[in-house]
PyMOL CGO cylinders between C-alpha atoms (Angstrom):
from pymol import cmd
from pymol.cgo import CYLINDER

trace = [
    CYLINDER, 33.81, -32.02, 81.27, 36.00, -29.49, 79.46, 0.3, 1, 1, 1, 1, 1, 1,
    CYLINDER, 36.00, -29.49, 79.46, 39.64, -29.02, 80.41, 0.3, 1, 1, 1, 1, 1, 1,
    CYLINDER, 39.64, -29.02, 80.41, 42.19, -26.55, 79.10, 0.3, 1, 1, 1, 1, 1, 1,
    CYLINDER, 42.19, -26.55, 79.10, 45.87, -26.29, 80.04, 0.3, 1, 1, 1, 1, 1, 1,
    CYLINDER, 45.87, -26.29, 80.04, 48.97, -25.00, 78.23, 0.3, 1, 1, 1, 1, 1, 1,
    CYLINDER, 48.97, -25.00, 78.23, 50.16, -28.58, 77.65, 0.3, 1, 1, 1, 1, 1, 1,
    CYLINDER, 50.16, -28.58, 77.65, 46.74, -29.59, 76.31, 0.3, 1, 1, 1, 1, 1, 1,
    CYLINDER, 46.74, -29.59, 76.31, 45.13, -26.36, 75.13, 0.3, 1, 1, 1, 1, 1, 1,
    CYLINDER, 45.13, -26.36, 75.13, 42.33, -27.93, 73.08, 0.3, 1, 1, 1, 1, 1, 1,
    CYLINDER, 42.33, -27.93, 73.08, 39.30, -28.10, 75.40, 0.3, 1, 1, 1, 1, 1, 1,
    CYLINDER, 39.30, -28.10, 75.40, 37.69, -31.48, 75.05, 0.3, 1, 1, 1, 1, 1, 1,
    CYLINDER, 37.69, -31.48, 75.05, 34.39, -32.97, 76.24, 0.3, 1, 1, 1, 1, 1, 1,
    CYLINDER, 34.39, -32.97, 76.24, 36.13, -36.26, 77.05, 0.3, 1, 1, 1, 1, 1, 1,
    CYLINDER, 36.13, -36.26, 77.05, 35.80, -36.46, 80.85, 0.3, 1, 1, 1, 1, 1, 1,
    CYLINDER, 35.80, -36.46, 80.85, 38.73, -37.50, 83.04, 0.3, 1, 1, 1, 1, 1, 1,
    CYLINDER, 38.73, -37.50, 83.04, 36.37, -39.61, 85.16, 0.3, 1, 1, 1, 1, 1, 1,
    CYLINDER, 36.37, -39.61, 85.16, 33.90, -42.43, 84.54, 0.3, 1, 1, 1, 1, 1, 1,
    CYLINDER, 33.90, -42.43, 84.54, 30.41, -41.09, 83.88, 0.3, 1, 1, 1, 1, 1, 1,
    CYLINDER, 30.41, -41.09, 83.88, 27.17, -41.31, 81.94, 0.3, 1, 1, 1, 1, 1, 1,
    CYLINDER, 27.17, -41.31, 81.94, 27.43, -38.17, 79.82, 0.3, 1, 1, 1, 1, 1, 1,
    CYLINDER, 27.43, -38.17, 79.82, 23.76, -37.29, 79.37, 0.3, 1, 1, 1, 1, 1, 1,
    CYLINDER, 23.76, -37.29, 79.37, 21.72, -34.24, 80.45, 0.3, 1, 1, 1, 1, 1, 1,
    CYLINDER, 21.72, -34.24, 80.45, 19.24, -35.98, 82.78, 0.3, 1, 1, 1, 1, 1, 1,
    CYLINDER, 19.24, -35.98, 82.78, 21.96, -37.49, 85.00, 0.3, 1, 1, 1, 1, 1, 1,
    CYLINDER, 21.96, -37.49, 85.00, 23.32, -34.85, 87.37, 0.3, 1, 1, 1, 1, 1, 1,
    CYLINDER, 23.32, -34.85, 87.37, 25.51, -34.71, 90.44, 0.3, 1, 1, 1, 1, 1, 1,
    CYLINDER, 25.51, -34.71, 90.44, 27.33, -32.14, 92.56, 0.3, 1, 1, 1, 1, 1, 1,
    CYLINDER, 27.33, -32.14, 92.56, 31.07, -31.92, 91.87, 0.3, 1, 1, 1, 1, 1, 1,
    CYLINDER, 31.07, -31.92, 91.87, 33.93, -30.69, 94.05, 0.3, 1, 1, 1, 1, 1, 1,
    CYLINDER, 33.93, -30.69, 94.05, 37.15, -30.04, 92.14, 0.3, 1, 1, 1, 1, 1, 1,
    CYLINDER, 37.15, -30.04, 92.14, 40.58, -30.05, 93.73, 0.3, 1, 1, 1, 1, 1, 1,
    CYLINDER, 40.58, -30.05, 93.73, 43.44, -29.09, 91.39, 0.3, 1, 1, 1, 1, 1, 1,
    CYLINDER, 43.44, -29.09, 91.39, 47.20, -29.20, 91.97, 0.3, 1, 1, 1, 1, 1, 1,
    CYLINDER, 47.20, -29.20, 91.97, 49.17, -27.07, 89.50, 0.3, 1, 1, 1, 1, 1, 1,
    CYLINDER, 49.17, -27.07, 89.50, 52.25, -24.81, 89.33, 0.3, 1, 1, 1, 1, 1, 1,
    CYLINDER, 52.25, -24.81, 89.33, 52.08, -21.94, 91.82, 0.3, 1, 1, 1, 1, 1, 1,
    CYLINDER, 52.08, -21.94, 91.82, 52.09, -19.27, 89.11, 0.3, 1, 1, 1, 1, 1, 1,
    CYLINDER, 52.09, -19.27, 89.11, 49.09, -20.64, 87.24, 0.3, 1, 1, 1, 1, 1, 1,
    CYLINDER, 49.09, -20.64, 87.24, 45.54, -19.30, 87.41, 0.3, 1, 1, 1, 1, 1, 1,
    CYLINDER, 45.54, -19.30, 87.41, 42.99, -22.05, 88.11, 0.3, 1, 1, 1, 1, 1, 1,
    CYLINDER, 42.99, -22.05, 88.11, 39.32, -21.51, 87.23, 0.3, 1, 1, 1, 1, 1, 1,
    CYLINDER, 39.32, -21.51, 87.23, 36.27, -23.74, 87.40, 0.3, 1, 1, 1, 1, 1, 1,
    CYLINDER, 36.27, -23.74, 87.40, 32.48, -23.70, 87.65, 0.3, 1, 1, 1, 1, 1, 1,
    CYLINDER, 32.48, -23.70, 87.65, 32.49, -22.42, 91.23, 0.3, 1, 1, 1, 1, 1, 1,
    CYLINDER, 32.49, -22.42, 91.23, 34.55, -19.86, 93.15, 0.3, 1, 1, 1, 1, 1, 1,
    CYLINDER, 34.55, -19.86, 93.15, 37.66, -21.05, 94.94, 0.3, 1, 1, 1, 1, 1, 1,
    CYLINDER, 37.66, -21.05, 94.94, 37.19, -22.26, 98.51, 0.3, 1, 1, 1, 1, 1, 1,
    CYLINDER, 37.19, -22.26, 98.51, 40.87, -22.25, 99.52, 0.3, 1, 1, 1, 1, 1, 1,
    CYLINDER, 40.87, -22.25, 99.52, 44.41, -22.42, 98.15, 0.3, 1, 1, 1, 1, 1, 1,
    CYLINDER, 44.41, -22.42, 98.15, 47.24, -24.41, 99.73, 0.3, 1, 1, 1, 1, 1, 1,
    CYLINDER, 47.24, -24.41, 99.73, 50.87, -23.95, 98.75, 0.3, 1, 1, 1, 1, 1, 1,
    CYLINDER, 50.87, -23.95, 98.75, 52.44, -27.36, 98.36, 0.3, 1, 1, 1, 1, 1, 1,
    CYLINDER, 52.44, -27.36, 98.36, 55.89, -28.80, 97.63, 0.3, 1, 1, 1, 1, 1, 1,
    CYLINDER, 55.89, -28.80, 97.63, 57.97, -28.06, 94.53, 0.3, 1, 1, 1, 1, 1, 1,
    CYLINDER, 57.97, -28.06, 94.53, 56.52, -24.57, 93.99, 0.3, 1, 1, 1, 1, 1, 1,
    CYLINDER, 56.52, -24.57, 93.99, 53.00, -25.83, 93.35, 0.3, 1, 1, 1, 1, 1, 1,
    CYLINDER, 53.00, -25.83, 93.35, 49.56, -25.03, 94.68, 0.3, 1, 1, 1, 1, 1, 1,
    CYLINDER, 49.56, -25.03, 94.68, 46.44, -27.02, 95.44, 0.3, 1, 1, 1, 1, 1, 1,
    CYLINDER, 46.44, -27.02, 95.44, 43.19, -25.17, 94.78, 0.3, 1, 1, 1, 1, 1, 1,
    CYLINDER, 43.19, -25.17, 94.78, 39.89, -26.47, 96.12, 0.3, 1, 1, 1, 1, 1, 1,
    CYLINDER, 39.89, -26.47, 96.12, 36.64, -25.14, 94.67, 0.3, 1, 1, 1, 1, 1, 1,
    CYLINDER, 36.64, -25.14, 94.67, 33.26, -24.88, 96.36, 0.3, 1, 1, 1, 1, 1, 1,
    CYLINDER, 33.26, -24.88, 96.36, 30.90, -27.77, 95.53, 0.3, 1, 1, 1, 1, 1, 1,
    CYLINDER, 30.90, -27.77, 95.53, 28.75, -27.19, 92.47, 0.3, 1, 1, 1, 1, 1, 1,
    CYLINDER, 28.75, -27.19, 92.47, 25.00, -27.60, 92.40, 0.3, 1, 1, 1, 1, 1, 1,
    CYLINDER, 25.00, -27.60, 92.40, 23.83, -30.77, 90.63, 0.3, 1, 1, 1, 1, 1, 1,
    CYLINDER, 23.83, -30.77, 90.63, 25.20, -30.62, 87.07, 0.3, 1, 1, 1, 1, 1, 1,
    CYLINDER, 25.20, -30.62, 87.07, 25.41, -32.92, 84.05, 0.3, 1, 1, 1, 1, 1, 1,
    CYLINDER, 25.41, -32.92, 84.05, 29.01, -33.90, 83.41, 0.3, 1, 1, 1, 1, 1, 1,
    CYLINDER, 29.01, -33.90, 83.41, 29.33, -32.01, 80.12, 0.3, 1, 1, 1, 1, 1, 1,
    CYLINDER, 29.33, -32.01, 80.12, 28.86, -28.63, 81.82, 0.3, 1, 1, 1, 1, 1, 1,
    CYLINDER, 28.86, -28.63, 81.82, 31.76, -29.07, 84.26, 0.3, 1, 1, 1, 1, 1, 1,
    CYLINDER, 31.76, -29.07, 84.26, 35.11, -27.47, 83.49, 0.3, 1, 1, 1, 1, 1, 1,
    CYLINDER, 35.11, -27.47, 83.49, 38.59, -26.73, 84.81, 0.3, 1, 1, 1, 1, 1, 1,
    CYLINDER, 38.59, -26.73, 84.81, 40.90, -24.14, 83.19, 0.3, 1, 1, 1, 1, 1, 1,
    CYLINDER, 40.90, -24.14, 83.19, 44.53, -23.82, 84.28, 0.3, 1, 1, 1, 1, 1, 1,
    CYLINDER, 44.53, -23.82, 84.28, 47.50, -21.87, 83.02, 0.3, 1, 1, 1, 1, 1, 1,
    CYLINDER, 47.50, -21.87, 83.02, 49.02, -18.44, 82.50, 0.3, 1, 1, 1, 1, 1, 1,
    CYLINDER, 49.02, -18.44, 82.50, 45.71, -16.55, 82.31, 0.3, 1, 1, 1, 1, 1, 1,
    CYLINDER, 45.71, -16.55, 82.31, 44.85, -12.88, 82.68, 0.3, 1, 1, 1, 1, 1, 1,
    CYLINDER, 44.85, -12.88, 82.68, 41.68, -12.41, 84.78, 0.3, 1, 1, 1, 1, 1, 1,
    CYLINDER, 41.68, -12.41, 84.78, 39.41, -9.39, 85.20, 0.3, 1, 1, 1, 1, 1, 1,
    CYLINDER, 39.41, -9.39, 85.20, 36.59, -9.42, 87.73, 0.3, 1, 1, 1, 1, 1, 1,
    CYLINDER, 36.59, -9.42, 87.73, 33.53, -7.26, 88.31, 0.3, 1, 1, 1, 1, 1, 1,
    CYLINDER, 33.53, -7.26, 88.31, 29.99, -7.69, 89.63, 0.3, 1, 1, 1, 1, 1, 1,
    CYLINDER, 29.99, -7.69, 89.63, 26.49, -6.92, 88.43, 0.3, 1, 1, 1, 1, 1, 1,
    CYLINDER, 26.49, -6.92, 88.43, 23.34, -6.39, 90.46, 0.3, 1, 1, 1, 1, 1, 1,
    CYLINDER, 23.34, -6.39, 90.46, 20.11, -7.31, 88.69, 0.3, 1, 1, 1, 1, 1, 1,
    CYLINDER, 20.11, -7.31, 88.69, 16.91, -5.22, 89.10, 0.3, 1, 1, 1, 1, 1, 1,
    CYLINDER, 16.91, -5.22, 89.10, 15.73, -7.86, 91.60, 0.3, 1, 1, 1, 1, 1, 1,
    CYLINDER, 15.73, -7.86, 91.60, 18.80, -7.23, 93.76, 0.3, 1, 1, 1, 1, 1, 1,
    CYLINDER, 18.80, -7.23, 93.76, 20.80, -10.37, 92.96, 0.3, 1, 1, 1, 1, 1, 1,
    CYLINDER, 20.80, -10.37, 92.96, 24.52, -9.63, 92.92, 0.3, 1, 1, 1, 1, 1, 1,
    CYLINDER, 24.52, -9.63, 92.92, 26.35, -11.79, 90.38, 0.3, 1, 1, 1, 1, 1, 1,
    CYLINDER, 26.35, -11.79, 90.38, 30.17, -11.88, 90.39, 0.3, 1, 1, 1, 1, 1, 1,
    CYLINDER, 30.17, -11.88, 90.39, 31.51, -11.56, 86.83, 0.3, 1, 1, 1, 1, 1, 1,
    CYLINDER, 31.51, -11.56, 86.83, 34.77, -12.99, 85.56, 0.3, 1, 1, 1, 1, 1, 1,
    CYLINDER, 34.77, -12.99, 85.56, 36.62, -12.65, 82.25, 0.3, 1, 1, 1, 1, 1, 1,
    CYLINDER, 36.62, -12.65, 82.25, 39.83, -14.47, 81.44, 0.3, 1, 1, 1, 1, 1, 1,
    CYLINDER, 39.83, -14.47, 81.44, 42.16, -15.07, 78.53, 0.3, 1, 1, 1, 1, 1, 1,
    CYLINDER, 42.16, -15.07, 78.53, 45.75, -16.17, 78.06, 0.3, 1, 1, 1, 1, 1, 1,
    CYLINDER, 45.75, -16.17, 78.06, 48.13, -13.56, 79.43, 0.3, 1, 1, 1, 1, 1, 1,
    CYLINDER, 48.13, -13.56, 79.43, 49.58, -12.80, 75.99, 0.3, 1, 1, 1, 1, 1, 1,
    CYLINDER, 49.58, -12.80, 75.99, 46.06, -11.96, 74.75, 0.3, 1, 1, 1, 1, 1, 1,
    CYLINDER, 46.06, -11.96, 74.75, 45.27, -9.50, 77.55, 0.3, 1, 1, 1, 1, 1, 1,
    CYLINDER, 45.27, -9.50, 77.55, 45.47, -6.50, 75.21, 0.3, 1, 1, 1, 1, 1, 1,
    CYLINDER, 45.47, -6.50, 75.21, 42.65, -7.97, 73.12, 0.3, 1, 1, 1, 1, 1, 1,
    CYLINDER, 42.65, -7.97, 73.12, 40.28, -8.54, 76.04, 0.3, 1, 1, 1, 1, 1, 1,
    CYLINDER, 40.28, -8.54, 76.04, 37.86, -5.61, 75.79, 0.3, 1, 1, 1, 1, 1, 1,
    CYLINDER, 37.86, -5.61, 75.79, 36.55, -6.14, 79.31, 0.3, 1, 1, 1, 1, 1, 1,
    CYLINDER, 36.55, -6.14, 79.31, 34.35, -3.04, 79.46, 0.3, 1, 1, 1, 1, 1, 1,
    CYLINDER, 34.35, -3.04, 79.46, 32.32, -4.01, 76.39, 0.3, 1, 1, 1, 1, 1, 1,
    CYLINDER, 32.32, -4.01, 76.39, 32.09, -7.66, 77.42, 0.3, 1, 1, 1, 1, 1, 1,
    CYLINDER, 32.09, -7.66, 77.42, 30.98, -6.83, 80.96, 0.3, 1, 1, 1, 1, 1, 1,
    CYLINDER, 30.98, -6.83, 80.96, 28.36, -4.41, 79.59, 0.3, 1, 1, 1, 1, 1, 1,
    CYLINDER, 28.36, -4.41, 79.59, 26.96, -7.08, 77.26, 0.3, 1, 1, 1, 1, 1, 1,
    CYLINDER, 26.96, -7.08, 77.26, 27.01, -9.68, 80.03, 0.3, 1, 1, 1, 1, 1, 1,
    CYLINDER, 27.01, -9.68, 80.03, 25.13, -7.40, 82.42, 0.3, 1, 1, 1, 1, 1, 1,
    CYLINDER, 25.13, -7.40, 82.42, 22.44, -6.62, 79.84, 0.3, 1, 1, 1, 1, 1, 1,
    CYLINDER, 22.44, -6.62, 79.84, 22.05, -10.31, 79.05, 0.3, 1, 1, 1, 1, 1, 1,
    CYLINDER, 22.05, -10.31, 79.05, 21.74, -11.34, 82.68, 0.3, 1, 1, 1, 1, 1, 1,
    CYLINDER, 21.74, -11.34, 82.68, 19.10, -8.68, 83.28, 0.3, 1, 1, 1, 1, 1, 1,
    CYLINDER, 19.10, -8.68, 83.28, 17.12, -9.78, 80.23, 0.3, 1, 1, 1, 1, 1, 1,
    CYLINDER, 17.12, -9.78, 80.23, 17.22, -13.52, 80.90, 0.3, 1, 1, 1, 1, 1, 1,
    CYLINDER, 17.22, -13.52, 80.90, 16.54, -13.41, 84.63, 0.3, 1, 1, 1, 1, 1, 1,
    CYLINDER, 16.54, -13.41, 84.63, 13.64, -11.05, 83.99, 0.3, 1, 1, 1, 1, 1, 1,
    CYLINDER, 13.64, -11.05, 83.99, 12.30, -13.17, 81.13, 0.3, 1, 1, 1, 1, 1, 1,
    CYLINDER, 12.30, -13.17, 81.13, 12.23, -16.46, 83.05, 0.3, 1, 1, 1, 1, 1, 1,
    CYLINDER, 12.23, -16.46, 83.05, 11.28, -14.81, 86.34, 0.3, 1, 1, 1, 1, 1, 1,
    CYLINDER, 11.28, -14.81, 86.34, 13.96, -16.45, 88.46, 0.3, 1, 1, 1, 1, 1, 1,
    CYLINDER, 13.96, -16.45, 88.46, 17.44, -15.72, 89.73, 0.3, 1, 1, 1, 1, 1, 1,
    CYLINDER, 17.44, -15.72, 89.73, 20.62, -16.69, 87.91, 0.3, 1, 1, 1, 1, 1, 1,
    CYLINDER, 20.62, -16.69, 87.91, 21.35, -20.20, 89.29, 0.3, 1, 1, 1, 1, 1, 1,
    CYLINDER, 21.35, -20.20, 89.29, 25.13, -20.21, 89.81, 0.3, 1, 1, 1, 1, 1, 1,
    CYLINDER, 25.13, -20.21, 89.81, 27.59, -18.55, 92.16, 0.3, 1, 1, 1, 1, 1, 1,
    CYLINDER, 27.59, -18.55, 92.16, 29.35, -16.55, 89.41, 0.3, 1, 1, 1, 1, 1, 1,
    CYLINDER, 29.35, -16.55, 89.41, 29.25, -15.87, 85.67, 0.3, 1, 1, 1, 1, 1, 1,
    CYLINDER, 29.25, -15.87, 85.67, 32.66, -16.51, 84.18, 0.3, 1, 1, 1, 1, 1, 1,
    CYLINDER, 32.66, -16.51, 84.18, 33.77, -16.38, 80.54, 0.3, 1, 1, 1, 1, 1, 1,
    CYLINDER, 33.77, -16.38, 80.54, 37.18, -17.76, 79.57, 0.3, 1, 1, 1, 1, 1, 1,
    CYLINDER, 37.18, -17.76, 79.57, 38.59, -17.21, 76.09, 0.3, 1, 1, 1, 1, 1, 1,
    CYLINDER, 38.59, -17.21, 76.09, 40.71, -20.25, 75.24, 0.3, 1, 1, 1, 1, 1, 1,
    CYLINDER, 40.71, -20.25, 75.24, 42.86, -21.32, 72.26, 0.3, 1, 1, 1, 1, 1, 1,
    CYLINDER, 42.86, -21.32, 72.26, 42.02, -24.06, 69.77, 0.3, 1, 1, 1, 1, 1, 1,
    CYLINDER, 42.02, -24.06, 69.77, 38.42, -24.50, 70.88, 0.3, 1, 1, 1, 1, 1, 1,
    CYLINDER, 38.42, -24.50, 70.88, 36.74, -26.66, 68.24, 0.3, 1, 1, 1, 1, 1, 1,
    CYLINDER, 36.74, -26.66, 68.24, 33.51, -24.63, 68.46, 0.3, 1, 1, 1, 1, 1, 1,
    CYLINDER, 33.51, -24.63, 68.46, 32.77, -20.97, 69.17, 0.3, 1, 1, 1, 1, 1, 1,
    CYLINDER, 32.77, -20.97, 69.17, 31.71, -21.56, 72.77, 0.3, 1, 1, 1, 1, 1, 1,
    CYLINDER, 31.71, -21.56, 72.77, 30.59, -24.12, 75.32, 0.3, 1, 1, 1, 1, 1, 1,
    CYLINDER, 30.59, -24.12, 75.32, 27.99, -23.31, 77.99, 0.3, 1, 1, 1, 1, 1, 1,
    CYLINDER, 27.99, -23.31, 77.99, 29.82, -24.74, 81.00, 0.3, 1, 1, 1, 1, 1, 1,
    CYLINDER, 29.82, -24.74, 81.00, 27.94, -23.79, 84.15, 0.3, 1, 1, 1, 1, 1, 1,
    CYLINDER, 27.94, -23.79, 84.15, 29.31, -20.60, 85.68, 0.3, 1, 1, 1, 1, 1, 1,
    CYLINDER, 29.31, -20.60, 85.68, 32.47, -20.79, 83.57, 0.3, 1, 1, 1, 1, 1, 1,
    CYLINDER, 32.47, -20.79, 83.57, 31.64, -20.45, 79.87, 0.3, 1, 1, 1, 1, 1, 1,
    CYLINDER, 31.64, -20.45, 79.87, 34.44, -21.37, 77.49, 0.3, 1, 1, 1, 1, 1, 1,
    CYLINDER, 34.44, -21.37, 77.49, 34.71, -19.18, 74.40, 0.3, 1, 1, 1, 1, 1, 1,
    CYLINDER, 34.71, -19.18, 74.40, 37.07, -19.31, 71.46, 0.3, 1, 1, 1, 1, 1, 1,
    CYLINDER, 37.07, -19.31, 71.46, 39.86, -16.76, 71.20, 0.3, 1, 1, 1, 1, 1, 1,
    CYLINDER, 39.86, -16.76, 71.20, 38.40, -16.04, 67.75, 0.3, 1, 1, 1, 1, 1, 1,
    CYLINDER, 38.40, -16.04, 67.75, 35.85, -13.91, 69.62, 0.3, 1, 1, 1, 1, 1, 1,
    CYLINDER, 35.85, -13.91, 69.62, 38.60, -11.55, 70.82, 0.3, 1, 1, 1, 1, 1, 1,
    CYLINDER, 38.60, -11.55, 70.82, 39.04, -8.63, 68.43, 0.3, 1, 1, 1, 1, 1, 1,
    CYLINDER, 39.04, -8.63, 68.43, 42.69, -8.11, 67.56, 0.3, 1, 1, 1, 1, 1, 1,
    CYLINDER, 42.69, -8.11, 67.56, 42.25, -4.61, 66.19, 0.3, 1, 1, 1, 1, 1, 1,
    CYLINDER, 42.25, -4.61, 66.19, 40.22, -1.63, 67.39, 0.3, 1, 1, 1, 1, 1, 1,
    CYLINDER, 40.22, -1.63, 67.39, 37.00, -0.67, 65.69, 0.3, 1, 1, 1, 1, 1, 1,
    CYLINDER, 37.00, -0.67, 65.69, 35.57, -4.11, 64.94, 0.3, 1, 1, 1, 1, 1, 1,
    CYLINDER, 35.57, -4.11, 64.94, 32.81, -4.03, 62.33, 0.3, 1, 1, 1, 1, 1, 1,
    CYLINDER, 32.81, -4.03, 62.33, 29.16, -4.00, 63.44, 0.3, 1, 1, 1, 1, 1, 1,
    CYLINDER, 29.16, -4.00, 63.44, 28.73, -7.44, 61.86, 0.3, 1, 1, 1, 1, 1, 1,
    CYLINDER, 28.73, -7.44, 61.86, 31.54, -8.94, 63.95, 0.3, 1, 1, 1, 1, 1, 1,
    CYLINDER, 31.54, -8.94, 63.95, 30.25, -7.25, 67.08, 0.3, 1, 1, 1, 1, 1, 1,
    CYLINDER, 30.25, -7.25, 67.08, 26.72, -8.59, 66.50, 0.3, 1, 1, 1, 1, 1, 1,
    CYLINDER, 26.72, -8.59, 66.50, 28.06, -12.07, 65.77, 0.3, 1, 1, 1, 1, 1, 1,
    CYLINDER, 28.06, -12.07, 65.77, 30.04, -12.18, 69.01, 0.3, 1, 1, 1, 1, 1, 1,
    CYLINDER, 30.04, -12.18, 69.01, 27.09, -10.86, 70.99, 0.3, 1, 1, 1, 1, 1, 1,
    CYLINDER, 27.09, -10.86, 70.99, 24.92, -13.60, 69.53, 0.3, 1, 1, 1, 1, 1, 1,
    CYLINDER, 24.92, -13.60, 69.53, 27.31, -16.32, 70.65, 0.3, 1, 1, 1, 1, 1, 1,
    CYLINDER, 27.31, -16.32, 70.65, 27.75, -14.89, 74.14, 0.3, 1, 1, 1, 1, 1, 1,
    CYLINDER, 27.75, -14.89, 74.14, 24.03, -14.39, 74.68, 0.3, 1, 1, 1, 1, 1, 1,
    CYLINDER, 24.03, -14.39, 74.68, 23.20, -17.86, 73.35, 0.3, 1, 1, 1, 1, 1, 1,
    CYLINDER, 23.20, -17.86, 73.35, 25.55, -19.45, 75.86, 0.3, 1, 1, 1, 1, 1, 1,
    CYLINDER, 25.55, -19.45, 75.86, 24.03, -17.33, 78.60, 0.3, 1, 1, 1, 1, 1, 1,
    CYLINDER, 24.03, -17.33, 78.60, 20.54, -18.47, 77.60, 0.3, 1, 1, 1, 1, 1, 1,
    CYLINDER, 20.54, -18.47, 77.60, 21.58, -22.11, 77.88, 0.3, 1, 1, 1, 1, 1, 1,
    CYLINDER, 21.58, -22.11, 77.88, 23.33, -21.52, 81.19, 0.3, 1, 1, 1, 1, 1, 1,
    CYLINDER, 23.33, -21.52, 81.19, 20.37, -19.62, 82.61, 0.3, 1, 1, 1, 1, 1, 1,
    CYLINDER, 20.37, -19.62, 82.61, 17.88, -22.30, 81.70, 0.3, 1, 1, 1, 1, 1, 1,
    CYLINDER, 17.88, -22.30, 81.70, 16.10, -20.25, 79.03, 0.3, 1, 1, 1, 1, 1, 1,
    CYLINDER, 16.10, -20.25, 79.03, 17.13, -22.23, 75.96, 0.3, 1, 1, 1, 1, 1, 1,
    CYLINDER, 17.13, -22.23, 75.96, 17.76, -25.96, 75.44, 0.3, 1, 1, 1, 1, 1, 1,
    CYLINDER, 17.76, -25.96, 75.44, 21.42, -26.92, 74.94, 0.3, 1, 1, 1, 1, 1, 1,
    CYLINDER, 21.42, -26.92, 74.94, 22.31, -28.50, 71.64, 0.3, 1, 1, 1, 1, 1, 1,
    CYLINDER, 22.31, -28.50, 71.64, 23.36, -32.14, 71.50, 0.3, 1, 1, 1, 1, 1, 1,
    CYLINDER, 23.36, -32.14, 71.50, 26.59, -32.57, 73.45, 0.3, 1, 1, 1, 1, 1, 1,
    CYLINDER, 26.59, -32.57, 73.45, 26.06, -29.33, 75.35, 0.3, 1, 1, 1, 1, 1, 1,
    CYLINDER, 26.06, -29.33, 75.35, 27.95, -26.96, 73.08, 0.3, 1, 1, 1, 1, 1, 1,
    CYLINDER, 27.95, -26.96, 73.08, 27.18, -24.55, 70.27, 0.3, 1, 1, 1, 1, 1, 1,
    CYLINDER, 27.18, -24.55, 70.27, 29.54, -26.25, 67.87, 0.3, 1, 1, 1, 1, 1, 1,
    CYLINDER, 29.54, -26.25, 67.87, 29.17, -25.85, 64.14, 0.3, 1, 1, 1, 1, 1, 1,
]
cmd.load_cgo(trace, "trace")
């Protein structure tokens, strides 16, 4: 499992629960997170409900996941900026899209270009394998201090903030490099490429 919060911003594969962390052992997960009321909480699945609790906090419950290996589960919480859209594949599947980054990085989140790339990738991969995208949404969260460029967490891909361009007019080489990372993670998450050891494209 990967977790990322302002107090512990380095996403880590060390799970906060006892588990056998290997790809052939899978289980459904239902996450329930209590956090400050002003925080954004994201995970593999869409939110099921939000309850305001004592001391200006909130408890967010997410829909149960399909059966997943532990290393593809994730929870992200903090002061995040979120942009949402949707894409309909040629076969008629509507896939909710989600982009997020820390609020102070919102000006560097080029949502239009990222959504366009994501839509093209989803069309290619679902057409190539001949089956629908398997999760309830396709989220991409750009997080600080990620030790690799990205991690293919199911329905909620974590990506390094290094993939956000901090100046307009990024070079073609940088644009191609970012596209390669994003599309690789999508391939793993869509079942069209085997994940690397540990479930991340580190290194």
